[in-house]
C-alpha positions in Angstrom: 223.5 149.5 250.3 220.7 147.9 252.2 220.7 148.1 256.2 222.7 145.2 257.6 224.7 144.8 254.4 228.3 144.7 254.8 230.9 145.8 251.8 232.9 143.5 250.5 236.6 143.2 252.1 238.0 141.4 249.3 240.6 143.5 247.4 243.2 142.7 244.7 246.8 143.1 245.5 249.2 144.2 242.8 252.6 143.7 243.9 254.9 147.0 243.6 257.6 147.4 241.2 260.9 146.0 242.9 263.6 148.5 243.5 265.5 147.0 240.4 262.7 147.7 238.0 262.3 150.9 239.5 265.9 151.7 238.9 265.7 150.6 235.1 262.6 152.2 234.5 263.5 155.7 236.2 267.1 156.0 236.5 269.0 153.7 234.3 266.5 153.7 231.2 268.6 151.0 229.2 267.6 149.5 225.6 268.1 146.1 227.0 268.5 144.2 230.3 270.2 140.9 231.0 268.9 140.0 234.6 270.7 137.8 236.9 270.7 137.2 240.7 273.8 136.2 242.7 271.9 133.8 245.2 269.4 131.7 242.8 269.3 129.7 239.7 267.0 131.8 237.7 266.8 129.5 234.4 266.8 126.0 233.8 267.0 125.0 230.0 267.1 128.5 229.0 263.9 129.6 230.5 263.1 131.6 233.3 262.2 129.6 236.8 258.9 130.7 237.8 258.3 132.6 241.2 262.2 133.3 241.5 263.5 137.1 241.7 264.9 137.1 238.3 261.3 135.9 237.0 259.3 138.8 238.8 261.9 141.2 237.6 261.6 140.0 234.0 257.5 140.4 234.2 257.8 143.8 235.4 260.6 145.0 233.0 259.2 143.5 229.7 256.6 146.6 230.2 259.4 149.3 229.6 262.6 147.7 228.1 263.5 144.4 226.5 264.8 141.8 228.4 267.5 139.2 227.4 268.2 136.0 229.3 271.8 135.2 230.3 272.6 131.8 229.0 275.9 129.9 229.6 277.8 129.3 226.2 275.8 131.8 224.5 277.5 134.8 222.9 275.1 137.8 222.6 275.5 140.8 220.1 274.3 144.1 220.6 273.8 147.3 218.1 275.0 150.7 218.9 271.4 151.5 220.4 272.0 148.5 223.2 269.5 146.2 221.4 270.2 142.6 221.1 271.0 141.3 217.8 269.3 138.0 217.0 267.7 137.5 220.5 264.4 136.1 220.7 
């Protein structure tokens, strides 16, 4: 580095896994998760709302397990291994 030059102070921060994602990845290890949060509307029209706690969890958990959104009036079916049958 040249005399008088300054090192870049700009850093990229990657959010750490939340407690729920850590629990799913390291302790529970399910084949499929169906996340929800009591204090927030997580979906609109069958799609997760950006910026919600459930959205953050989904983005983290998809790296290591299947994620299925809970939808009203939709019955889900799972096989013996815990995988959702007919889910997208």
